[in-house]
C-alpha positions in Angstrom: -35.0 20.8 8.1 -35.4 23.4 5.4 -32.2 24.6 3.8 -30.2 23.8 6.9 -29.7 20.3 5.6 -27.8 21.6 2.6 -25.5 23.8 4.5 -22.9 21.3 5.7 -22.4 20.1 2.2 -21.1 23.6 1.0 -19.8 25.2 4.2 -16.4 23.5 3.9 -15.7 26.1 1.3 -15.2 28.5 4.3 -12.0 26.6 5.1 -10.3 27.2 1.8 -8.8 30.6 2.8 -7.3 29.3 6.0 -5.8 26.2 4.3 -3.5 28.2 2.2 -2.7 31.0 4.9 -2.0 28.3 7.6 0.7 26.8 5.5 2.6 30.1 5.3 1.9 31.8 8.5 1.0 29.4 11.3 3.4 27.1 13.2 3.2 23.7 11.4 2.0 22.0 14.6 -0.9 24.5 15.0 -1.8 24.4 11.3 -1.9 20.6 11.2 -4.1 20.2 14.3 -6.4 23.0 13.2 -6.9 21.9 9.6 -7.3 18.2 10.5 -9.9 19.1 13.1 -11.8 21.4 10.7 -11.7 18.6 8.0 -13.0 15.9 10.4 -15.9 17.9 11.7 -16.9 19.1 8.2 -16.8 15.7 6.8 -18.9 14.1 9.5 -21.5 16.8 9.3 -21.8 16.7 5.5 -22.0 12.9 5.5 -24.7 13.0 8.2 -26.7 15.4 6.2 -26.4 13.2 3.1 -27.9 10.3 5.2 -30.7 12.4 6.3 -31.5 13.2 2.6 -31.1 9.5 1.7 -33.9 8.8 4.1 -36.3 11.1 2.3 -35.1 9.9 -1.1 -35.4 6.2 -0.3 -39.0 6.6 1.1 -39.9 7.7 -2.5 -38.7 4.5 -4.1 -41.2 1.7 -4.8 -40.8 -1.3 -2.5 -38.5 0.7 -0.2 -37.4 -1.1 3.0 -38.4 1.9 5.3 -41.6 2.0 7.2 -44.6 3.2 5.2 -45.1 6.2 7.5 -41.8 7.5 6.5 -43.1 8.3 2.9 -45.8 10.6 4.5 -46.0 14.0 2.8 -44.9 15.7 6.0 -41.5 14.0 5.8 -40.9 15.0 2.1 -42.1 18.5 3.0 -39.2 18.7 5.6 -36.7 18.9 2.6 -36.7 21.6 -0.2 -36.9 20.0 -3.5 -37.2 16.7 -1.9 -37.8 14.6 -5.0 -34.4 15.8 -6.7 -32.3 16.2 -3.5 -33.5 12.8 -2.0 -32.8 10.8 -5.1 -29.5 12.5 -5.8 -28.3 11.8 -2.3 -28.6 8.0 -2.7 -25.9 7.5 -5.2 -23.8 10.3 -3.6 -23.8 8.7 -0.1 -23.0 5.3 -1.7 -20.1 6.9 -3.5 -18.8 8.4 -0.1 -19.1 5.2 1.7 -17.4 3.1 -1.0 -14.6 5.7 -1.4 -13.8 6.0 2.2 -14.1 2.2 2.7 -11.5 1.7 -0.1 -9.2 4.4 1.3 -9.3 2.9 4.6 -8.8 -0.6 3.3 -5.8 0.4 1.1 -4.2 2.2 4.2 -4.5 -0.9 6.4 -3.2 -3.2 3.5 -0.2 -0.9 3.1 0.3 -1.0 6.9 0.2 -4.7 6.9 2.6 -5.1 4.1 5.0 -2.9 5.8 4.6 -4.8 9.1 5.1 -8.1 7.3 8.4 -6.8 5.8 9.8 -6.4 9.3 9.1 -10.0 10.2 12.0 -11.6 11.8 13.9 -8.3 12.7 14.7 -7.4 16.3 11.9 -5.3 17.9 14.1 -2.2 17.9 12.7 1.4 17.4 14.6 1.6 14.2 14.2 -1.1 11.5 16.9 -1.2 8.8 16.0 -3.3 5.7 18.6 -4.7 3.5 17.3 -3.0 0.3 19.1 -1.0 -2.3 15.9 1.0 -3.0 16.2 4.1 -1.0 13.2 4.9 1.3 12.5 5.9 4.8 9.1 6.3 6.7 7.4 6.2 10.1 5.3 3.1 10.5 2.6 3.5 13.3 2.3 0.9 15.9 -0.2 -1.9 15.8 1.9 -5.0 14.8 1.6 -8.0 17.1 4.3 -10.0 18.6 4.3 -13.7 17.8 6.0 -14.5 21.2 4.1 -15.0 24.5 7.2 -14.2 26.6 6.5 -12.2 29.6 10.1 -11.0 30.0 10.9 -7.4 30.6 12.6 -7.2 27.2 9.7 -8.6 25.4 7.3 -6.2 27.0 9.6 -3.2 26.1 9.6 -4.6 22.4 5.8 -4.8 22.3 5.5 -1.2 23.7 7.9 0.1 20.8 5.8 -1.8 18.3 2.7 -0.2 19.6 4.3 3.2 19.5 5.7 2.7 16.0 8.9 2.2 14.4 11.1 4.1 11.9 11.7 2.0 8.8 14.7 2.8 6.6 16.6 0.9 3.8 20.2 0.5 3.5 20.0 2.2 0.2 18.7 5.4 1.9 21.4 5.2 4.7 24.2 4.8 2.2 23.1 8.0 0.4 23.2 10.2 3.4 26.0 11.6 5.4 26.2 11.1 9.2 24.5 14.5 10.2 21.8 13.7 7.5 21.2 10.4 9.0 20.6 11.9 12.5 18.2 14.4 10.9 16.3 11.6 9.0 15.8 9.7 12.2 14.8 12.7 14.2 12.2 13.6 11.4 10.7 10.2 11.5 10.6 10.0 15.3 8.8 13.3 15.3 6.1 11.8 13.0 5.5 9.0 15.4 5.6 11.1 18.5 3.1 13.6 16.9 0.9 10.6 15.5 0.9 12.5 12.3 -0.6 9.4 10.6 -3.9 10.1 12.3 -4.1 13.6 11.1 -3.2 12.5 7.5 -5.8 9.7 7.5 -8.5 12.1 8.9 -8.0 14.6 6.1 -7.5 11.8 3.6 -11.0 10.3 4.4 -12.6 13.7 4.7 -11.6 14.7 1.2 -13.2 11.5 0.0 -16.2 12.3 2.0 -16.6 15.9 0.6 -14.6 17.0 -2.4 -14.6 20.7 -1.1 -12.2 19.6 1.6 -9.3 18.5 -0.8 -7.4 21.8 -0.2 -7.2 20.9 3.5 -5.8 17.4 2.7 -3.1 19.0 0.6 -2.3 21.6 3.2 -2.2 19.1 6.1 0.1 16.7 4.1 2.5 19.6 3.8 2.2 21.0 7.2 2.6 17.6 8.9 6.0 17.3 7.2 6.9 20.8 8.2 6.0 20.0 11.8 8.4 17.0 11.7 11.1 19.2 9.9 10.9 21.7 12.8 11.0 19.1 15.5 14.0 17.4 13.8 15.8 20.7 13.5 15.4 21.3 17.2 16.6 17.8 18.1 19.7 17.9 16.0 20.4 21.6 16.6 20.9 22.4 12.9 18.3 23.6 10.6 20.7 23.3 7.6 21.4 19.7 8.4 17.7 19.0 8.1 17.4 20.9 5.0 20.4 18.9 3.4 18.8 15.6 4.5 15.4 16.6 2.9 17.0 17.6 -0.4 19.2 14.5 -0.6 16.5 12.1 0.5 14.2 13.6 -2.1 16.6 13.1 -4.9 17.2 9.4 -3.7 13.5 8.6 -3.1 11.2 11.0 -4.7 8.1 9.0 -3.8 6.6 8.1 -0.4 5.1 4.6 0.1 1.6 5.8 0.9 -0.2 9.1 1.4 -0.9 8.3 5.1 2.6 6.9 5.9 4.7 10.0 7.0 8.1 10.0 5.4 11.0 12.4 4.9 10.5 12.6 1.2 6.7 13.1 1.6 4.6 16.0 0.8 6.3 19.0 -0.5 7.1 20.9 -2.6 10.6 20.1 -1.2 12.0 23.4 -2.2 9.4 25.1 0.1 10.3 23.0 3.0 14.0 23.6 2.5 13.4 27.4 2.1 11.4 27.4 5.4 14.4 25.6 7.2 16.7 28.4 5.9 14.6 31.0 7.8 14.3 31.3 11.7 12.2 28.9 13.5 8.3 29.8 13.5 6.9 31.1 16.6 4.3 28.6 18.1 0.9 30.0 19.0 -2.2 28.1 20.2 -4.4 30.3 18.0 -3.5 33.0 15.4 -4.2 36.7 16.3 -7.7 37.9 15.4 -6.3 40.9 13.7 -4.3 39.1 11.1 -5.4 37.6 7.7 -4.8 34.1 8.9 -6.6 34.8 12.1 -9.8 36.0 10.3 -9.5 33.1 8.0 -9.2 30.7 10.9 -12.2 32.2 12.8 -14.1 32.0 9.5 -13.4 28.3 9.1 -14.2 27.8 12.7 -17.5 29.5 12.2 -18.3 27.4 9.1 -17.5 24.2 11.1 -19.7 25.3 14.0 -22.6 26.2 11.7 -22.2 22.8 9.9 -22.4 21.0 13.3 -25.4 23.1 14.4 -27.2 22.6 11.0 -26.7 18.8 10.8 -27.8 18.6 14.6 -30.9 20.6 13.8 -31.7 18.7 10.7 -31.3 15.3 12.5 -33.5 16.3 15.4 -36.1 17.9 13.1 -36.4 14.7 10.9 -36.5 12.5 14.0 -39.4 14.5 15.4 -41.2 14.5 12.0 -40.8 10.7 11.7 -41.9 10.1 15.2 -45.0 12.4 14.6 -46.1 10.6 11.4 -45.4 7.2 13.0 -47.6 7.9 15.9 -50.2 10.5 15.1 -52.1 11.9 17.9 
């Protein structure tokens, strides 16, 4: 494996330049998808290489559960500084698994609580809760219907629940003007249509798996909101109305219910989102031009993710061949 096993652990650093530039110079839709994909690939590759190092480290421990042949000197020779790297990888991988597991559990717990709060309400795309506390967010689908009715209306209701619902409190609606309410609903529907919760969860878990990916989590939290801002502006036909809705909602409810539940008052800073809406709509591109700073940064990040994938694949194949060779020597 050589040094290739260590590369996916540090190559996420190549995505730092594009994280900042993408916020400013890419269409929010492109930036969100690009950064989430980079974060996901980088996190998987770094976790895989940690697992490979754990195999070498566990084989050194007395009474290890691995086959005796795996502690062969040839296996340890496949990793530079095997004694230090192998032993250090064990607590590191455990920390990654525990951290990601807790994050996923908290996300599911938050979603279930939100679903439980809607119990008894009609299965409409918008759920209005009689609560004076101002809040609004997009709740992804996944709730189950307690009715076994096969009617057409029941099927339509289940489809709406699977696609998600907009949840808003009466406290939030009372604080918004009519145009601002339309902007709010358009914003939250854009979150559901774009399945932004998946992008947010991806970067959230990726940052737990590798701390070098935290800038991408911050960037995607912002660009996902900007993506929904632009979709809402296009739907209501007024960028100023969306900007006013964002500002008013942020004053009413400065906190979002969870990092992975998209909300109008979500990631900011709000002044940057409002300022962006005061400018013309960004031009959508599938990929930034190569000759620009953001284009070079994007290609650099893509190169880093590709090298991470190749390095982790090379390390996995190499270790597999070494283990097979020591297990069945000719």
